[in-house]
VEXZA-13147 format. One record per atom (N, C-alpha, C, O, CB): residue number from 1; residue in one letter; atom name; z, y, x. Coordinates in nm, 2 decimals, padded with zeros to 4 digits. Glycine has a CB too. Layout:
num, residuo, atomo, z, y, x
NUM, a, CA, Z, Y, X $
...
//
This chain:
num, residuo, atomo, z, y, x
1, x, N, 02.13, -02.19, -00.92 $
1, x, CA, 02.04, -02.18, -00.81 $
1, x, C, 02.12, -02.19, -00.68 $
1, x, O, 02.23, -02.13, -00.67 $
1, x, CB, 01.96, -02.05, -00.82 $
2, x, N, 02.08, -02.27, -00.59 $
2, x, CA, 02.15, -02.28, -00.46 $
2, x, C, 02.13, -02.16, -00.38 $
2, x, O, 02.04, -02.08, -00.40 $
2, x, CB, 02.09, -02.40, -00.38 $
3, x, N, 02.23, -02.14, -00.30 $
3, x, CA, 02.23, -02.01, -00.21 $
3, x, C, 02.10, -02.00, -00.13 $
3, x, O, 02.05, -01.89, -00.12 $
3, x, CB, 02.35, -02.01, -00.12 $
4, x, N, 02.06, -02.11, -00.07 $
4, x, CA, 01.94, -02.11, 00.02 $
4, x, C, 01.82, -02.08, -00.06 $
4, x, O, 01.73, -02.00, -00.01 $
4, x, CB, 01.92, -02.24, 00.10 $
5, x, N, 01.80, -02.13, -00.18 $
5, x, CA, 01.69, -02.10, -00.27 $
5, x, C, 01.69, -01.95, -00.31 $
5, x, O, 01.59, -01.89, -00.31 $
5, x, CB, 01.69, -02.19, -00.39 $
6, x, N, 01.81, -01.90, -00.34 $
6, x, CA, 01.82, -01.76, -00.37 $
6, x, C, 01.78, -01.67, -00.26 $
6, x, O, 01.71, -01.57, -00.28 $
6, x, CB, 01.97, -01.73, -00.42 $
7, x, N, 01.83, -01.70, -00.14 $
7, x, CA, 01.79, -01.63, -00.02 $
7, x, C, 01.64, -01.63, 00.00 $
7, x, O, 01.58, -01.53, 00.04 $
7, x, CB, 01.87, -01.68, 00.11 $
8, x, N, 01.58, -01.75, -00.01 $
8, x, CA, 01.44, -01.77, 00.00 $
8, x, C, 01.36, -01.68, -00.10 $
8, x, O, 01.26, -01.62, -00.06 $
8, x, CB, 01.40, -01.92, -00.01 $
9, x, N, 01.40, -01.68, -00.22 $
9, x, CA, 01.34, -01.60, -00.33 $
9, x, C, 01.35, -01.45, -00.30 $
9, x, O, 01.26, -01.38, -00.32 $
9, x, CB, 01.39, -01.63, -00.47 $
10, x, N, 01.47, -01.41, -00.25 $
10, x, CA, 01.49, -01.27, -00.22 $
10, x, C, 01.40, -01.23, -00.10 $
10, x, O, 01.34, -01.12, -00.10 $
10, x, CB, 01.63, -01.24, -00.19 $
11, x, N, 01.38, -01.32, 00.00 $
11, x, CA, 01.29, -01.29, 00.11 $
11, x, C, 01.15, -01.28, 00.07 $
11, x, O, 01.08, -01.19, 00.11 $
11, x, CB, 01.31, -01.40, 00.22 $
12, x, N, 01.10, -01.37, -00.02 $
12, x, CA, 00.97, -01.36, -00.08 $
12, x, C, 00.95, -01.23, -00.15 $
12, x, O, 00.84, -01.17, -00.14 $
12, x, CB, 00.94, -01.48, -00.17 $
13, x, N, 01.04, -01.19, -00.23 $
13, x, CA, 01.03, -01.06, -00.30 $
13, x, C, 01.03, -00.95, -00.20 $
13, x, O, 00.95, -00.85, -00.22 $
13, x, CB, 01.15, -01.05, -00.40 $
14, x, N, 01.12, -00.95, -00.10 $
14, x, CA, 01.12, -00.85, 00.00 $
14, x, C, 00.98, -00.84, 00.07 $
14, x, O, 00.93, -00.73, 00.08 $
14, x, CB, 01.23, -00.87, 00.11 $
15, x, N, 00.93, -00.95, 00.11 $
15, x, CA, 00.79, -00.95, 00.17 $
15, x, C, 00.69, -00.89, 00.08 $
15, x, O, 00.60, -00.82, 00.12 $
15, x, CB, 00.76, -01.09, 00.21 $
16, x, N, 00.70, -00.93, -00.05 $
16, x, CA, 00.60, -00.88, -00.15 $
16, x, C, 00.61, -00.73, -00.16 $
16, x, O, 00.51, -00.66, -00.18 $
16, x, CB, 00.62, -00.95, -00.28 $
17, x, N, 00.74, -00.68, -00.16 $
17, x, CA, 00.76, -00.53, -00.18 $
17, x, C, 00.70, -00.46, -00.06 $
17, x, O, 00.64, -00.35, -00.07 $
17, x, CB, 00.91, -00.50, -00.18 $
18, x, N, 00.72, -00.51, 00.06 $
18, x, CA, 00.67, -00.45, 00.18 $
18, x, C, 00.51, -00.45, 00.19 $
18, x, O, 00.45, -00.36, 00.23 $
18, x, CB, 00.72, -00.51, 00.31 $
19, x, N, 00.46, -00.56, 00.14 $
19, x, CA, 00.31, -00.57, 00.14 $
19, x, C, 00.25, -00.48, 00.03 $
19, x, O, 00.15, -00.42, 00.05 $
19, x, CB, 00.27, -00.72, 00.10 $
20, x, N, 00.32, -00.47, -00.08 $
20, x, CA, 00.28, -00.38, -00.19 $
20, x, C, 00.29, -00.23, -00.14 $
20, x, O, 00.20, -00.15, -00.17 $
20, x, CB, 00.36, -00.40, -00.32 $
21, x, N, 00.40, -00.20, -00.08 $
21, x, CA, 00.42, -00.06, -00.02 $
21, x, C, 00.30, -00.03, 00.07 $
21, x, O, 00.25, 00.08, 00.05 $
21, x, CB, 00.55, -00.05, 00.05 $
22, x, N, 00.27, -00.12, 00.16 $
22, x, CA, 00.16, -00.09, 00.25 $
22, x, C, 00.02, -00.08, 00.17 $
22, x, O, -00.05, 00.01, 00.20 $
22, x, CB, 00.14, -00.21, 00.35 $
23, x, N, 00.00, -00.17, 00.08 $
23, x, CA, -00.13, -00.16, 00.00 $
23, x, C, -00.14, -00.03, -00.08 $
23, x, O, -00.24, 00.03, -00.09 $
23, x, CB, -00.14, -00.28, -00.09 $
24, x, N, -00.02, 00.01, -00.14 $
24, x, CA, -00.03, 00.13, -00.22 $
24, x, C, -00.05, 00.26, -00.13 $
24, x, O, -00.12, 00.35, -00.17 $
24, x, CB, 00.11, 00.15, -00.30 $
25, x, N, 00.02, 00.26, -00.02 $
25, x, CA, -00.01, 00.38, 00.07 $
25, x, C, -00.15, 00.38, 00.12 $
25, x, O, -00.21, 00.49, 00.13 $
25, x, CB, 00.09, 00.37, 00.19 $
26, x, N, -00.21, 00.27, 00.15 $
26, x, CA, -00.35, 00.26, 00.20 $
26, x, C, -00.44, 00.30, 00.09 $
26, x, O, -00.54, 00.36, 00.11 $
26, x, CB, -00.38, 00.12, 00.25 $
27, x, N, -00.41, 00.25, -00.03 $
27, x, CA, -00.50, 00.28, -00.15 $
27, x, C, -00.50, 00.43, -00.18 $
27, x, O, -00.60, 00.49, -00.20 $
27, x, CB, -00.45, 00.20, -00.27 $
28, x, N, -00.38, 00.49, -00.18 $
28, x, CA, -00.37, 00.64, -00.21 $
28, x, C, -00.44, 00.72, -00.10 $
28, x, O, -00.51, 00.81, -00.14 $
28, x, CB, -00.22, 00.68, -00.21 $
29, x, N, -00.43, 00.68, 00.02 $
29, x, CA, -00.50, 00.75, 00.13 $
29, x, C, -00.65, 00.73, 00.11 $
29, x, O, -00.73, 00.83, 00.13 $
29, x, CB, -00.46, 00.69, 00.27 $
30, x, N, -00.70, 00.61, 00.08 $
30, x, CA, -00.84, 00.59, 00.06 $
30, x, C, -00.89, 00.66, -00.06 $
30, x, O, -01.01, 00.71, -00.06 $
30, x, CB, -00.87, 00.44, 00.04 $
31, x, N, -00.81, 00.67, -00.17 $
31, x, CA, -00.85, 00.75, -00.29 $
31, x, C, -00.87, 00.89, -00.25 $
31, x, O, -00.96, 00.96, -00.31 $
31, x, CB, -00.74, 00.74, -00.40 $
32, x, N, -00.79, 00.95, -00.16 $
32, x, CA, -00.81, 01.09, -00.12 $
32, x, C, -00.94, 01.11, -00.05 $
32, x, O, -00.99, 01.22, -00.05 $
32, x, CB, -00.70, 01.13, -00.03 $
33, x, N, -01.00, 01.01, 00.00 $
33, x, CA, -01.13, 01.02, 00.07 $
33, x, C, -01.25, 00.99, -00.02 $
33, x, O, -01.37, 01.01, 00.02 $
33, x, CB, -01.14, 00.92, 00.19 $
34, x, N, -01.23, 00.96, -00.14 $
34, x, CA, -01.34, 00.94, -00.24 $
34, x, C, -01.41, 01.07, -00.27 $
34, x, O, -01.35, 01.17, -00.27 $
34, x, CB, -01.28, 00.87, -00.37 $
35, x, N, -01.53, 01.06, -00.31 $
35, x, CA, -01.61, 01.18, -00.34 $
35, x, C, -01.56, 01.25, -00.46 $
35, x, O, -01.55, 01.38, -00.45 $
35, x, CB, -01.76, 01.14, -00.37 $
36, x, N, -01.51, 01.19, -00.56 $
36, x, CA, -01.45, 01.25, -00.68 $
36, x, C, -01.30, 01.22, -00.68 $
36, x, O, -01.26, 01.13, -00.75 $
36, x, CB, -01.52, 01.20, -00.81 $
37, x, N, -01.23, 01.30, -00.60 $
37, x, CA, -01.08, 01.28, -00.59 $
37, x, C, -01.01, 01.30, -00.73 $
37, x, O, -00.92, 01.23, -00.76 $
37, x, CB, -01.02, 01.37, -00.49 $
38, x, N, -01.06, 01.39, -00.81 $
38, x, CA, -01.00, 01.41, -00.94 $
38, x, C, -01.00, 01.29, -01.03 $
38, x, O, -00.91, 01.27, -01.11 $
38, x, CB, -01.06, 01.53, -01.01 $
39, x, N, -01.11, 01.21, -01.02 $
39, x, CA, -01.12, 01.09, -01.09 $
39, x, C, -01.01, 00.99, -01.05 $
39, x, O, -00.98, 00.90, -01.13 $
39, x, CB, -01.26, 01.03, -01.08 $
40, x, N, -00.97, 01.00, -00.93 $
40, x, CA, -00.87, 00.91, -00.87 $
40, x, C, -00.73, 00.96, -00.87 $
40, x, O, -00.64, 00.90, -00.82 $
40, x, CB, -00.91, 00.87, -00.73 $
41, x, N, -00.71, 01.07, -00.94 $
41, x, CA, -00.57, 01.14, -00.94 $
41, x, C, -00.46, 01.05, -00.99 $
41, x, O, -00.36, 01.04, -00.94 $
41, x, CB, -00.58, 01.27, -01.01 $
42, x, N, -00.49, 00.98, -01.11 $
42, x, CA, -00.39, 00.90, -01.17 $
42, x, C, -00.36, 00.78, -01.08 $
42, x, O, -00.25, 00.73, -01.07 $
42, x, CB, -00.43, 00.85, -01.31 $
43, x, N, -00.46, 00.73, -01.02 $
43, x, CA, -00.44, 00.61, -00.92 $
43, x, C, -00.35, 00.66, -00.81 $
43, x, O, -00.26, 00.58, -00.77 $
43, x, CB, -00.58, 00.56, -00.87 $
44, x, N, -00.38, 00.77, -00.75 $
44, x, CA, -00.30, 00.82, -00.64 $
44, x, C, -00.15, 00.84, -00.69 $
44, x, O, -00.06, 00.80, -00.62 $
44, x, CB, -00.35, 00.96, -00.59 $
45, x, N, -00.13, 00.90, -00.81 $
45, x, CA, 00.01, 00.91, -00.86 $
45, x, C, 00.08, 00.78, -00.87 $
45, x, O, 00.19, 00.77, -00.83 $
45, x, CB, 00.00, 00.99, -01.00 $
46, x, N, 00.01, 00.68, -00.93 $
46, x, CA, 00.07, 00.55, -00.95 $
46, x, C, 00.09, 00.48, -00.82 $
46, x, O, 00.19, 00.41, -00.80 $
46, x, CB, -00.01, 00.47, -01.05 $
47, x, N, 00.00, 00.50, -00.73 $
47, x, CA, 00.02, 00.44, -00.59 $
47, x, C, 00.15, 00.49, -00.53 $
47, x, O, 00.23, 00.42, -00.47 $
47, x, CB, -00.10, 00.47, -00.50 $
48, x, N, 00.17, 00.62, -00.54 $
48, x, CA, 00.28, 00.69, -00.48 $
48, x, C, 00.41, 00.64, -00.54 $
48, x, O, 00.51, 00.61, -00.47 $
48, x, CB, 00.27, 00.84, -00.48 $
49, x, N, 00.41, 00.64, -00.68 $
49, x, CA, 00.53, 00.59, -00.75 $
49, x, C, 00.56, 00.45, -00.71 $
49, x, O, 00.68, 00.42, -00.68 $
49, x, CB, 00.51, 00.60, -00.90 $
50, x, N, 00.46, 00.37, -00.70 $
50, x, CA, 00.48, 00.22, -00.67 $
50, x, C, 00.53, 00.21, -00.53 $
50, x, O, 00.62, 00.13, -00.50 $
50, x, CB, 00.35, 00.15, -00.69 $
51, x, N, 00.47, 00.28, -00.44 $
51, x, CA, 00.52, 00.27, -00.30 $
51, x, C, 00.66, 00.31, -00.28 $
51, x, O, 00.74, 00.25, -00.21 $
51, x, CB, 00.43, 00.36, -00.21 $
52, x, N, 00.70, 00.42, -00.35 $
52, x, CA, 00.84, 00.46, -00.35 $
52, x, C, 00.94, 00.35, -00.41 $
52, x, O, 01.04, 00.33, -00.35 $
52, x, CB, 00.86, 00.59, -00.42 $
53, x, N, 00.89, 00.30, -00.52 $
53, x, CA, 00.98, 00.19, -00.59 $
53, x, C, 00.99, 00.07, -00.49 $
53, x, O, 01.10, 00.01, -00.48 $
53, x, CB, 00.91, 00.15, -00.72 $
54, x, N, 00.88, 00.03, -00.43 $
54, x, CA, 00.88, -00.08, -00.34 $
54, x, C, 00.97, -00.06, -00.22 $
54, x, O, 01.04, -00.14, -00.18 $
54, x, CB, 00.74, -00.12, -00.29 $
55, x, N, 00.97, 00.06, -00.17 $
55, x, CA, 01.05, 00.10, -00.05 $
55, x, C, 01.20, 00.09, -00.08 $
55, x, O, 01.27, 00.03, -00.01 $
55, x, CB, 01.01, 00.24, 00.00 $
56, x, N, 01.23, 00.15, -00.20 $
56, x, CA, 01.37, 00.15, -00.24 $
56, x, C, 01.42, 00.00, -00.26 $
56, x, O, 01.53, -00.04, -00.22 $
56, x, CB, 01.39, 00.23, -00.37 $
57, x, N, 01.34, -00.07, -00.33 $
57, x, CA, 01.37, -00.21, -00.37 $
57, x, C, 01.39, -00.29, -00.24 $
57, x, O, 01.48, -00.37, -00.23 $
57, x, CB, 01.27, -00.27, -00.46 $
58, x, N, 01.30, -00.28, -00.15 $
58, x, CA, 01.30, -00.35, -00.02 $
58, x, C, 01.43, -00.32, 00.06 $
58, x, O, 01.50, -00.41, 00.11 $
58, x, CB, 01.18, -00.31, 00.07 $
59, x, N, 01.47, -00.19, 00.06 $
59, x, CA, 01.59, -00.15, 00.13 $
59, x, C, 01.72, -00.22, 00.06 $
59, x, O, 01.81, -00.27, 00.13 $
59, x, CB, 01.61, 00.00, 00.13 $
60, x, N, 01.72, -00.22, -00.07 $
60, x, CA, 01.83, -00.28, -00.14 $
60, x, C, 01.84, -00.43, -00.13 $
60, x, O, 01.94, -00.49, -00.11 $
60, x, CB, 01.83, -00.24, -00.29 $
61, x, N, 01.72, -00.49, -00.12 $
61, x, CA, 01.71, -00.64, -00.10 $
61, x, C, 01.76, -00.67, 00.05 $
61, x, O, 01.83, -00.77, 00.07 $
61, x, CB, 01.57, -00.69, -00.12 $
62, x, N, 01.72, -00.59, 00.14 $
62, x, CA, 01.76, -00.61, 00.28 $
62, x, C, 01.91, -00.61, 00.30 $
62, x, O, 01.97, -00.69, 00.38 $
62, x, CB, 01.69, -00.51, 00.37 $
63, x, N, 01.98, -00.52, 00.23 $
63, x, CA, 02.12, -00.51, 00.24 $
63, x, C, 02.20, -00.59, 00.14 $
63, x, O, 02.32, -00.59, 00.13 $
63, x, CB, 02.16, -00.37, 00.24 $
64, x, N, 02.12, -00.67, 00.06 $
64, x, CA, 02.18, -00.75, -00.05 $
64, x, C, 02.27, -00.67, -00.14 $
64, x, O, 02.38, -00.72, -00.18 $
64, x, CB, 02.26, -00.87, 00.01 $
65, x, N, 02.23, -00.55, -00.17 $
65, x, CA, 02.30, -00.47, -00.26 $
65, x, C, 02.31, -00.53, -00.40 $
65, x, O, 02.22, -00.59, -00.45 $
65, x, CB, 02.24, -00.33, -00.27 $
66, x, N, 02.42, -00.50, -00.47 $
66, x, CA, 02.43, -00.55, -00.60 $
66, x, C, 02.35, -00.47, -00.70 $
66, x, O, 02.35, -00.50, -00.82 $
66, x, CB, 02.58, -00.55, -00.65 $
67, x, N, 02.28, -00.37, -00.65 $
67, x, CA, 02.19, -00.29, -00.74 $
67, x, C, 02.05, -00.35, -00.73 $
67, x, O, 01.96, -00.30, -00.80 $
67, x, CB, 02.19, -00.15, -00.69 $
68, x, N, 02.03, -00.45, -00.65 $
68, x, CA, 01.89, -00.50, -00.64 $
68, x, C, 01.83, -00.55, -00.77 $
68, x, O, 01.70, -00.53, -00.78 $
68, x, CB, 01.89, -00.61, -00.54 $
69, x, N, 01.90, -00.61, -00.86 $
69, x, CA, 01.83, -00.65, -00.99 $
69, x, C, 01.77, -00.53, -01.07 $
69, x, O, 01.66, -00.54, -01.12 $
69, x, CB, 01.93, -00.73, -01.08 $
70, x, N, 01.85, -00.42, -01.07 $
70, x, CA, 01.80, -00.31, -01.14 $
70, x, C, 01.68, -00.25, -01.07 $
70, x, O, 01.58, -00.20, -01.13 $
70, x, CB, 01.91, -00.20, -01.16 $
71, x, N, 01.68, -00.24, -00.94 $
71, x, CA, 01.57, -00.19, -00.86 $
71, x, C, 01.45, -00.28, -00.88 $
71, x, O, 01.34, -00.23, -00.89 $
71, x, CB, 01.61, -00.19, -00.71 $
72, x, N, 01.47, -00.41, -00.89 $
72, x, CA, 01.36, -00.50, -00.91 $
72, x, C, 01.29, -00.48, -01.04 $
72, x, O, 01.17, -00.49, -01.06 $
72, x, CB, 01.40, -00.65, -00.90 $
73, x, N, 01.37, -00.45, -01.14 $
73, x, CA, 01.32, -00.42, -01.28 $
73, x, C, 01.23, -00.30, -01.27 $
73, x, O, 01.12, -00.30, -01.33 $
73, x, CB, 01.43, -00.41, -01.38 $
74, x, N, 01.28, -00.20, -01.21 $
74, x, CA, 01.21, -00.07, -01.20 $
74, x, C, 01.08, -00.09, -01.12 $
74, x, O, 00.98, -00.04, -01.15 $
74, x, CB, 01.30, 00.04, -01.14 $
75, x, N, 01.09, -00.17, -01.01 $
75, x, CA, 00.98, -00.19, -00.92 $
75, x, C, 00.87, -00.27, -00.99 $
75, x, O, 00.75, -00.24, -00.98 $
75, x, CB, 01.03, -00.27, -00.79 $
76, x, N, 00.91, -00.37, -01.07 $
76, x, CA, 00.82, -00.45, -01.15 $
76, x, C, 00.74, -00.36, -01.24 $
76, x, O, 00.62, -00.38, -01.26 $
76, x, CB, 00.89, -00.56, -01.22 $
77, x, N, 00.81, -00.27, -01.31 $
77, x, CA, 00.74, -00.18, -01.40 $
77, x, C, 00.64, -00.08, -01.32 $
77, x, O, 00.53, -00.06, -01.37 $
77, x, CB, 00.84, -00.09, -01.48 $
78, x, N, 00.68, -00.03, -01.21 $
78, x, CA, 00.60, 00.06, -01.13 $
78, x, C, 00.47, -00.02, -01.08 $
78, x, O, 00.36, 00.03, -01.08 $
78, x, CB, 00.67, 00.12, -01.01 $
79, x, N, 00.50, -00.15, -01.04 $
79, x, CA, 00.39, -00.23, -00.99 $
79, x, C, 00.29, -00.26, -01.11 $
79, x, O, 00.17, -00.26, -01.09 $
79, x, CB, 00.44, -00.36, -00.94 $
80, x, N, 00.34, -00.29, -01.23 $
80, x, CA, 00.25, -00.32, -01.34 $
80, x, C, 00.17, -00.20, -01.37 $
80, x, O, 00.05, -00.21, -01.40 $
80, x, CB, 00.34, -00.36, -01.46 $
81, x, N, 00.23, -00.08, -01.37 $
81, x, CA, 00.15, 00.04, -01.40 $
81, x, C, 00.04, 00.07, -01.30 $
81, x, O, -00.07, 00.11, -01.33 $
81, x, CB, 00.25, 00.16, -01.41 $
82, x, N, 00.08, 00.05, -01.17 $
82, x, CA, -00.01, 00.08, -01.06 $
82, x, C, -00.13, -00.02, -01.07 $
82, x, O, -00.24, 00.01, -01.05 $
82, x, CB, 00.06, 00.07, -00.93 $
83, x, N, -00.09, -00.15, -01.09 $
83, x, CA, -00.20, -00.25, -01.10 $
83, x, C, -00.29, -00.23, -01.21 $
83, x, O, -00.41, -00.24, -01.19 $
83, x, CB, -00.13, -00.39, -01.12 $
84, x, N, -00.24, -00.18, -01.32 $
84, x, CA, -00.33, -00.15, -01.44 $
84, x, C, -00.43, -00.05, -01.40 $
84, x, O, -00.55, -00.06, -01.44 $
84, x, CB, -00.24, -00.11, -01.56 $
85, x, N, -00.38, 00.06, -01.34 $
85, x, CA, -00.47, 00.17, -01.30 $
85, x, C, -00.57, 00.12, -01.19 $
85, x, O, -00.69, 00.15, -01.20 $
85, x, CB, -00.39, 00.29, -01.25 $
86, x, N, -00.52, 00.05, -01.09 $
86, x, CA, -00.61, 00.01, -00.98 $
86, x, C, -00.71, -00.09, -01.03 $
86, x, O, -00.83, -00.09, -00.98 $
86, x, CB, -00.53, -00.06, -00.87 $
87, x, N, -00.68, -00.17, -01.13 $
87, x, CA, -00.77, -00.27, -01.19 $
87, x, C, -00.89, -00.20, -01.25 $
87, x, O, -01.00, -00.25, -01.26 $
87, x, CB, -00.70, -00.36, -01.28 $
88, x, N, -00.87, -00.08, -01.30 $
88, x, CA, -00.98, 00.00, -01.36 $
88, x, C, -01.08, 00.04, -01.26 $
88, x, O, -01.20, 00.06, -01.30 $
88, x, CB, -00.92, 00.13, -01.43 $
89, x, N, -01.04, 00.05, -01.13 $
89, x, CA, -01.13, 00.10, -01.03 $
89, x, C, -01.17, -00.02, -00.93 $
89, x, O, -01.26, 00.00, -00.84 $
89, x, CB, -01.07, 00.21, -00.95 $
90, x, N, -01.12, -00.14, -00.95 $
90, x, CA, -01.13, -00.25, -00.86 $
90, x, C, -01.28, -00.29, -00.84 $
90, x, O, -01.31, -00.34, -00.73 $
90, x, CB, -01.05, -00.36, -00.90 $
91, x, N, -01.36, -00.27, -00.94 $
91, x, CA, -01.50, -00.31, -00.93 $
91, x, C, -01.58, -00.22, -00.83 $
91, x, O, -01.68, -00.27, -00.78 $
91, x, CB, -01.56, -00.31, -01.06 $
92, x, N, -01.53, -00.10, -00.81 $
92, x, CA, -01.60, -00.01, -00.73 $
92, x, C, -01.53, 00.02, -00.60 $
92, x, O, -01.60, 00.07, -00.50 $
92, x, CB, -01.62, 00.12, -00.80 $
93, x, N, -01.40, 00.00, -00.59 $
93, x, CA, -01.33, 00.04, -00.47 $
93, x, C, -01.24, -00.08, -00.42 $
93, x, O, -01.15, -00.13, -00.49 $
93, x, CB, -01.23, 00.16, -00.50 $
94, x, N, -01.28, -00.13, -00.31 $
94, x, CA, -01.21, -00.25, -00.25 $
94, x, C, -01.06, -00.22, -00.23 $
94, x, O, -00.98, -00.31, -00.25 $
94, x, CB, -01.27, -00.29, -00.12 $
95, x, N, -01.02, -00.10, -00.19 $
95, x, CA, -00.88, -00.06, -00.17 $
95, x, C, -00.80, -00.08, -00.30 $
95, x, O, -00.69, -00.11, -00.30 $
95, x, CB, -00.87, 00.08, -00.11 $
96, x, N, -00.87, -00.05, -00.41 $
96, x, CA, -00.80, -00.06, -00.54 $
96, x, C, -00.78, -00.21, -00.58 $
96, x, O, -00.68, -00.25, -00.64 $
96, x, CB, -00.88, 00.01, -00.65 $
97, x, N, -00.88, -00.29, -00.55 $
97, x, CA, -00.87, -00.43, -00.58 $
97, x, C, -00.75, -00.50, -00.50 $
97, x, O, -00.67, -00.57, -00.55 $
97, x, CB, -01.00, -00.51, -00.54 $
98, x, N, -00.75, -00.46, -00.37 $
98, x, CA, -00.64, -00.51, -00.28 $
98, x, C, -00.51, -00.47, -00.33 $
98, x, O, -00.41, -00.54, -00.34 $
98, x, CB, -00.67, -00.47, -00.13 $
99, x, N, -00.50, -00.34, -00.37 $
99, x, CA, -00.37, -00.28, -00.42 $
99, x, C, -00.33, -00.35, -00.55 $
99, x, O, -00.21, -00.39, -00.56 $
99, x, CB, -00.39, -00.13, -00.44 $
100, x, N, -00.42, -00.37, -00.64 $
100, x, CA, -00.39, -00.43, -00.77 $
100, x, C, -00.33, -00.58, -00.74 $
100, x, O, -00.24, -00.62, -00.81 $
100, x, CB, -00.51, -00.44, -00.86 $
101, x, N, -00.39, -00.65, -00.65 $
101, x, CA, -00.35, -00.79, -00.62 $
101, x, C, -00.21, -00.78, -00.57 $
101, x, O, -00.12, -00.86, -00.60 $
101, x, CB, -00.44, -00.86, -00.53 $
102, x, N, -00.18, -00.69, -00.47 $
102, x, CA, -00.05, -00.68, -00.41 $
102, x, C, 00.06, -00.64, -00.52 $
102, x, O, 00.17, -00.69, -00.52 $
102, x, CB, -00.05, -00.58, -00.30 $
103, x, N, 00.02, -00.55, -00.61 $
103, x, CA, 00.11, -00.51, -00.71 $
103, x, C, 00.14, -00.62, -00.81 $
103, x, O, 00.26, -00.63, -00.85 $
103, x, CB, 00.05, -00.39, -00.79 $
104, x, N, 00.04, -00.70, -00.85 $
104, x, CA, 00.07, -00.81, -00.94 $
104, x, C, 00.16, -00.91, -00.88 $
104, x, O, 00.25, -00.97, -00.95 $
104, x, CB, -00.07, -00.87, -00.98 $
105, x, N, 00.14, -00.94, -00.75 $
105, x, CA, 00.23, -01.04, -00.68 $
105, x, C, 00.37, -00.98, -00.68 $
105, x, O, 00.47, -01.05, -00.71 $
105, x, CB, 00.18, -01.07, -00.54 $
106, x, N, 00.39, -00.86, -00.64 $
106, x, CA, 00.52, -00.80, -00.63 $
106, x, C, 00.58, -00.79, -00.77 $
106, x, O, 00.70, -00.82, -00.78 $
106, x, CB, 00.51, -00.65, -00.57 $
107, x, N, 00.51, -00.75, -00.87 $
107, x, CA, 00.56, -00.75, -01.01 $
107, x, C, 00.62, -00.88, -01.05 $
107, x, O, 00.73, -00.89, -01.10 $
107, x, CB, 00.45, -00.71, -01.10 $
108, x, N, 00.54, -00.99, -01.02 $
108, x, CA, 00.59, -01.12, -01.06 $
108, x, C, 00.72, -01.16, -00.99 $
108, x, O, 00.81, -01.21, -01.06 $
108, x, CB, 00.48, -01.22, -01.03 $
109, x, N, 00.72, -01.14, -00.86 $
109, x, CA, 00.84, -01.18, -00.78 $
109, x, C, 00.96, -01.09, -00.82 $
109, x, O, 01.07, -01.14, -00.83 $
109, x, CB, 00.81, -01.17, -00.64 $
110, x, N, 00.94, -00.96, -00.84 $
110, x, CA, 01.05, -00.87, -00.88 $
110, x, C, 01.10, -00.91, -01.02 $
110, x, O, 01.22, -00.91, -01.04 $
110, x, CB, 01.00, -00.72, -00.88 $
111, x, N, 01.02, -00.95, -01.11 $
111, x, CA, 01.06, -00.99, -01.25 $
111, x, C, 01.15, -01.12, -01.23 $
111, x, O, 01.25, -01.13, -01.30 $
111, x, CB, 00.94, -01.02, -01.34 $
112, x, N, 01.11, -01.21, -01.14 $
112, x, CA, 01.19, -01.33, -01.12 $
112, x, C, 01.33, -01.30, -01.07 $
112, x, O, 01.43, -01.35, -01.11 $
112, x, CB, 01.11, -01.42, -01.03 $
113, x, N, 01.33, -01.21, -00.97 $
113, x, CA, 01.46, -01.17, -00.91 $
113, x, C, 01.55, -01.10, -01.01 $
113, x, O, 01.67, -01.12, -01.02 $
113, x, CB, 01.44, -01.09, -00.79 $
114, x, N, 01.49, -01.01, -01.10 $
114, x, CA, 01.56, -00.93, -01.19 $
114, x, C, 01.62, -01.02, -01.31 $
114, x, O, 01.71, -00.98, -01.37 $
114, x, CB, 01.48, -00.82, -01.25 $
115, x, N, 01.55, -01.13, -01.33 $
115, x, CA, 01.59, -01.21, -01.45 $
115, x, C, 01.73, -01.28, -01.43 $
115, x, O, 01.77, -01.35, -01.52 $
115, x, CB, 01.48, -01.32, -01.48 $
//
C-alpha cells in the first residue's frame, strides 16, 4: 500500500472514530431521557464503552502510534457490540439508529486498519 493511501485510510478511520464517539455520547444522553431508562441500561453501557474505545483509537491514530492496530481491533469489537444493541432499539429511537450506523461504519474502517 502506498504511503498516501495509508494516510488517507487512517484519516477516514480517524474521522469515523470521531463521528462514532459523538453518536455514542449523544445516544447515551438521549437514552437517559427515555421514559424507561432501565430498558436502555445495556444500550447506555455499550454506548459508553464504544465512545471510550473510539476516543482512545482516535488519539492513537492522530499520533500515528504503533499501538493503533491493536486499538483498532478493540474499537471494532466495541463498535460491533454497540451497534448490535442499538439496532435492537433503532425502530423506536432515532438516536439508536444513528448510533448503530456510525458504529457499523467505524467497525468496518477499524477492521480494515487493523488487518
